[in-house]
C-alpha positions in Angstrom: 0.6 3.7 15.9 -2.8 3.7 17.5 -5.7 6.2 17.8 -9.3 5.9 18.2 -10.1 8.5 15.7 -7.8 7.2 13.0 -8.0 4.4 10.3 -5.4 2.4 8.8 -5.1 0.9 5.4 -2.6 -2.0 5.1 -1.1 -3.6 2.0 0.4 -6.9 2.2 3.2 -8.5 -0.1 1.9 -11.2 -2.3 3.5 -13.7 -0.2 1.4 -12.5 2.7 -1.9 -13.0 0.8 -0.7 -16.2 -0.5 0.0 -17.5 3.0 -2.6 -15.9 5.0 -5.3 -15.2 2.5 -7.8 -17.6 3.7 -7.5 -16.5 7.4 -7.7 -13.0 6.4 -10.7 -13.2 4.1 -13.2 -11.9 6.7 -10.9 -8.6 6.9 -9.8 -8.2 3.4 -11.2 -5.6 1.0 -10.7 -4.9 -2.7 -10.4 -1.6 -4.3 -8.4 0.4 -7.0 -5.2 -0.4 -5.3 -6.1 -4.1 -5.1 -6.6 -6.3 -2.0 -6.0 -4.5 1.3 -6.9 -4.6 5.0 -8.7 -1.5 6.7 -8.7 -1.3 10.4 -9.1 0.9 13.5 -5.8 0.0 15.1 -2.3 -0.9 13.8 0.6 -1.6 16.2 4.0 -3.3 15.9 4.4 -5.8 18.6 7.7 -7.6 18.3 7.7 -9.6 15.1 4.1 -9.2 14.5 1.8 -6.4 13.5 -1.5 -6.4 15.7 -4.6 -5.2 13.7 -8.0 -4.4 15.3 -11.0 -4.3 13.0 -14.5 -2.9 14.1 -17.6 -5.0 12.9 -18.2 -2.6 10.0 -14.6 -3.4 8.8 -15.2 -7.2 8.6 -17.5 -9.3 6.5 -20.2 -11.5 8.1 -22.3 -11.1 11.2 -19.5 -10.1 13.8 -20.7 -7.7 16.5 -17.6 -6.9 18.5 -14.0 -5.7 17.7 -11.6 -8.4 16.6 -7.8 -8.3 16.7 -5.5 -10.2 14.4 -1.6 -10.4 14.5 0.4 -10.7 11.3 4.1 -11.4 10.9 5.7 -7.8 10.1 7.6 -9.2 7.1 4.2 -9.5 5.3 3.4 -5.8 5.7 4.0 -3.9 2.3 2.7 -0.4 3.1 0.7 1.3 5.8 -1.5 4.7 5.7 -3.4 6.3 8.3 -5.8 9.1 8.4 -8.6 10.6 10.6 -11.9 9.2 10.3 -12.8 12.7 8.9 -10.6 12.1 5.9 -10.5 8.2 5.6 -11.5 8.3 1.8 -8.6 10.8 1.4 -6.0 8.0 2.0 -7.0 6.1 -1.1 -8.0 2.8 0.2 -11.9 3.3 0.7 
């Protein structure tokens, strides 16, 4: 699932936050649904999920896109929406 005009909201199982939380801190957000990841690209690559974040989707002085890979067994839920309707998916 990719698309330049889409945004993805990703929830992890508690085990994922427990094991990866420190590494994911620059990418994590908090909202009414709890802690989540909000990214520009989401793609399953074998046993991993590839997540690409824009600088606006990260904390800190990052000025280029960043991609991380997370084991698929940590993914609990994913929602996607066009950038025009990103608030409608409930993550932001």
